[in-house]
Structures are given as structure tokens and as C-alpha cells.
C-alpha positions as CSV (number, residue, x, y, z in Angstrom):
1,X,54.6,50.0,68.7
2,X,57.4,47.8,70.1
3,X,59.1,45.1,68.0
4,X,58.8,41.5,69.0
5,X,61.7,40.2,71.1
6,X,64.7,39.5,69.0
7,X,63.2,41.4,66.1
8,X,62.9,45.0,65.0
9,X,60.2,47.4,64.0
10,X,59.3,46.4,60.5
11,X,56.5,47.0,57.9
12,X,54.0,45.8,60.5
13,X,53.9,49.5,61.4
14,X,51.8,49.9,58.2
15,X,48.9,48.5,60.2
16,X,48.8,51.7,62.1
17,X,49.2,53.9,59.0
18,X,53.0,54.4,58.8
19,X,54.2,51.9,56.2
20,X,52.3,49.5,53.9
21,X,52.3,46.0,55.5
22,X,54.2,43.2,53.9
23,X,51.0,41.2,53.4
24,X,48.6,44.0,52.6
25,X,47.3,42.4,49.4
26,X,46.5,39.2,51.3
27,X,44.8,41.1,54.1
28,X,42.6,42.9,51.6
29,X,41.3,39.6,50.2
30,X,40.4,38.2,53.6
31,X,38.9,41.3,55.2
32,X,41.8,43.0,57.0
33,X,44.4,42.3,59.7
34,X,43.6,42.0,63.4
35,X,45.8,40.5,66.1
36,X,44.3,37.6,68.1
37,X,44.7,37.8,71.9
38,X,47.7,35.6,72.7
39,X,49.3,35.7,69.3
40,X,52.1,37.9,70.3
41,X,53.0,35.8,73.3
42,X,52.9,32.6,71.1
43,X,55.1,34.2,68.5
44,X,57.6,35.5,71.1
45,X,57.8,31.9,72.6
46,X,58.4,30.4,69.1
47,X,61.2,33.0,68.4
48,X,62.8,32.3,71.7
49,X,62.8,28.5,70.8
50,X,64.5,29.1,67.5
51,X,66.9,31.7,68.9
52,X,65.8,34.7,66.8
53,X,63.1,36.4,64.8
54,X,61.1,34.9,62.0
55,X,61.6,36.6,58.6
56,X,59.8,40.0,58.7
57,X,57.0,39.1,56.3
58,X,56.3,35.8,58.1
59,X,56.4,37.4,61.5
60,X,53.9,40.0,60.4
61,X,51.5,37.4,59.0
62,X,51.2,35.6,62.3
63,X,51.3,38.7,64.5
64,X,48.3,40.2,62.7
65,X,46.1,37.2,62.3
66,X,46.7,36.1,58.7
67,X,47.0,32.5,59.9
68,X,43.6,32.7,61.7
69,X,41.8,34.2,58.8
70,X,43.3,31.8,56.3
71,X,42.2,28.9,58.5
72,X,38.6,30.1,58.2
73,X,38.5,30.0,54.4
74,X,40.9,27.1,53.5
75,X,40.1,23.4,53.5
76,X,43.8,22.7,54.2
77,X,45.3,22.4,57.7
78,X,46.8,25.8,58.4
79,X,49.5,26.3,61.1
80,X,48.2,28.9,63.5
81,X,50.1,30.6,66.3
82,X,48.4,28.3,68.8
83,X,49.8,25.3,66.9
84,X,53.4,26.4,67.3
85,X,53.9,23.9,70.1
86,X,52.5,20.9,68.2
87,X,54.8,17.9,67.6
88,X,54.5,18.2,63.8
89,X,55.6,21.9,63.8
90,X,58.5,21.0,66.2
91,X,59.8,18.3,63.8
92,X,60.2,20.8,61.0
93,X,61.7,23.5,63.2
94,X,64.4,21.0,64.2
95,X,65.5,21.2,60.6
96,X,65.2,25.0,60.2
97,X,61.8,25.3,58.6
98,X,58.4,26.5,59.8
99,X,55.4,24.3,58.7
100,X,52.8,26.7,57.1
101,X,50.2,24.4,55.8
102,X,49.3,20.7,55.1
103,X,47.2,19.7,52.1
104,X,43.7,18.5,53.1
105,X,44.4,15.0,51.7
106,X,48.0,15.0,53.1
107,X,49.5,15.0,49.6
108,X,52.0,17.7,50.4
109,X,53.0,20.5,52.8
110,X,54.3,24.1,52.6
111,X,57.3,25.3,54.6
112,X,59.4,28.5,54.9
113,X,62.8,29.0,56.4
114,X,62.3,29.8,60.1
115,X,65.4,32.0,60.1
116,X,66.7,33.9,57.1
117,X,68.5,37.1,56.2
118,X,65.8,37.4,53.5
119,X,62.9,39.4,55.0
120,X,60.5,37.9,52.5
121,X,61.8,34.4,51.7
122,X,60.5,31.8,49.3
123,X,58.0,29.2,50.3
124,X,58.7,25.5,49.5
125,X,56.5,22.5,48.6
126,X,57.6,19.2,50.2
127,X,56.5,15.6,50.5
128,X,54.2,15.2,53.5
129,X,56.5,12.9,55.4
130,X,59.7,14.8,54.7
131,X,60.5,16.4,58.1
132,X,64.0,17.3,56.9
133,X,62.6,19.2,53.8
134,X,65.1,17.5,51.5
135,X,62.4,17.2,48.8
136,X,61.6,20.9,48.8
137,X,60.9,22.7,45.6
138,X,60.0,26.3,45.2
139,X,56.2,26.9,45.4
140,X,56.2,30.7,45.6
141,X,59.0,33.2,45.0
142,X,58.3,35.1,48.2
143,X,56.2,34.5,51.4
144,X,54.0,37.4,50.4
145,X,53.2,35.7,47.1
146,X,52.4,32.5,49.0
147,X,50.1,34.3,51.5
148,X,48.2,36.2,48.8
149,X,47.9,33.3,46.4
150,X,46.6,31.0,49.1
151,X,43.9,33.3,50.3
152,X,43.0,34.4,46.8
153,X,42.6,30.8,45.7
154,X,40.5,29.8,48.7
155,X,38.1,32.8,48.3
156,X,37.8,32.3,44.5
157,X,37.0,28.5,44.7
158,X,34.5,29.1,47.5
159,X,32.6,31.6,45.4
160,X,30.5,31.5,42.2
161,X,32.8,30.6,39.3
162,X,33.0,28.2,36.4
163,X,35.7,25.6,35.9
164,X,36.9,23.4,33.1
165,X,39.4,20.5,33.3
166,X,42.0,19.0,31.1
167,X,41.8,21.2,28.0
168,X,44.5,22.3,25.6
169,X,45.7,25.9,25.8
170,X,45.5,28.0,22.6
171,X,48.8,29.6,21.5
172,X,49.2,33.1,23.1
173,X,46.3,32.7,25.6
174,X,48.3,33.8,28.6
175,X,49.6,36.9,26.7
176,X,46.0,37.7,25.9
177,X,45.0,37.4,29.5
178,X,47.9,39.7,30.5
179,X,46.7,42.3,28.1
180,X,43.2,42.2,29.5
181,X,43.6,41.7,33.2
182,X,46.0,42.4,36.1
183,X,48.7,39.8,36.5
184,X,48.8,38.3,40.0
185,X,51.5,36.1,41.7
186,X,52.4,32.8,40.1
187,X,53.0,29.6,42.0
188,X,54.7,26.3,41.0
189,X,54.4,22.6,41.6
190,X,50.9,22.2,43.0
191,X,47.4,23.0,41.7
192,X,44.9,22.6,44.5
193,X,44.7,18.8,44.2
194,X,47.4,17.7,41.8
195,X,50.9,18.4,40.7
196,X,51.5,21.0,37.9
197,X,54.2,23.2,36.3
198,X,52.6,26.6,37.1
199,X,49.4,28.2,38.3
200,X,48.8,31.6,36.7
201,X,46.3,34.1,38.2
202,X,44.7,37.2,36.9
203,X,42.3,39.8,38.4
204,X,40.6,43.0,37.4
205,X,37.3,43.1,35.6
206,X,37.2,39.3,36.1
207,X,39.2,36.7,38.0
208,X,40.9,33.9,36.1
209,X,43.2,31.1,37.3
210,X,44.9,28.5,35.0
211,X,46.9,25.5,36.2
212,X,49.3,24.4,33.5
213,X,51.5,21.5,32.7
214,X,53.2,21.7,29.3
215,X,50.6,23.0,26.9
216,X,47.6,21.6,28.8
217,X,45.4,23.3,31.4
218,X,44.8,20.8,34.1
219,X,42.0,23.2,35.2
220,X,40.9,26.7,34.5
221,X,38.6,28.8,36.6
222,X,36.7,32.0,35.8
223,X,34.8,34.4,38.0
224,X,33.2,37.0,35.8
225,X,30.4,39.5,36.4
226,X,28.5,38.4,33.3
227,X,28.0,35.3,31.3
228,X,29.2,37.2,28.2
229,X,32.5,38.1,29.8
230,X,32.9,34.6,31.2
231,X,32.3,33.1,27.7
232,X,34.8,35.5,26.1
233,X,37.5,34.6,28.6
234,X,36.7,30.9,28.3
235,X,37.2,31.3,24.5
236,X,40.6,32.9,25.1
237,X,41.9,30.0,27.2
238,X,40.2,27.2,25.3
239,X,37.8,26.3,28.1
240,X,34.9,25.9,25.9
241,X,33.7,22.4,27.1
């Protein structure tokens, strides 16, 4: 497999069985990775415009269709490779950032550095009209955390789950969840439809997400295989209605 122009052979090789892909966890959630016809040419054209390769994790996401699959499950406006020539994308590129996603109600946007020595850079949350990205704050510690969290949230909220809103968090609830379930990537600053401090995610025998500001859960969501497990987890996080 040849590298993209200006880049090098990276973990994308994992998709043919050599190395685990950067965004393997996200691909598993959305049903695999498959390149769209034309995606490589669109990606090469973008990298020619910016004078070098996108960070490796970002490049892989677009080359192997993560953007296309996310657009199918997300209610937000996702930047796909065919959108790279759009005016909105160009405005952010002029300031060194690639626009990844725009909130469905235009409350905020997500961006990543278009050129970085970091192969898996952080993703930032910005005000919707801030083309210069001066308002940026860290949303995810890495691009892979962003990609996984975004698809995981979209799939969870489109499935059968229960949710509670604006309830206090019992002391030690997050530690209890950590002992019962697998800890997933954490994100900051935005919780689906409102600002927050942190969104915590857990998986395993059940799926749980909790959006927290101070000691209050702005919302909590549980997807469990039985009503008994759902009720037990709801008790842990104080989501008892």
C-alpha cells in the first residue's frame, strides 16, 4: 500500500492486517472501515492545499471512510472528504485548522490542527463563528478519543436506552462505575446539547454515559441488557427519577 502524497506509510496498514489502525475502536462501533471511491484523491488534494499531510490519525479516518459512516449516524453536520472544498472548511484551513463537525443547532464546532508533529493530536471545541479558533478549548485529548466518543455517543443515543436529567451525583459514583465497567474516553466542554465540565463513558456488561458539571449530572444514559441491571446502575449514579 502506498502512502498518500506528502505522508508516509502509517498505522493505516492495519486495515490489511499489518498494524492495528489508529481508529480501530471507532471502526468497530460503526461497522468497519471502507474507503469511498474518490476519498484518496480528495484527501491528496487537501494535503496539497495545506502543503503537507494531515496528522496520521486524522488522515486514516478520512482515507478509510470514518467520516462517511459518522455522517450516517450523527445528527450533526460532519465534514466529509467531498466537503473539503467548501467555503466553511476553507475559512478554518486558512488559520491552520480542519473543521471536523458542526453542532446540529450551530451551537459549537469541532476542529483539529491541520498540520502537527503530533500524529494523534487533540480536538478542540470552538464557538460557531470563530474562524480563527481563538476560542478553542480542549474537547478530546486525542483525535482517536474524539472519533470513538462521537460514534459511540451517536450509536448509543439512537438505540434503546434510558435517560435522566439534572440529578445530583452520589459520592463515589464514578469510582463505582469504574470498578464495574470498562472506562472509555472522556471528553470536555460539551454534552450533546449543552455545555458541561466532563462527559464520562463506560462500557462492558452495560453502557453508561454521564455528563457532569460540578456535582450534578446534566444527564445520564444507561443501555443495559435487563431492567434489573439498568435499575442497579441508575441507583449507583443517582438516576432514580
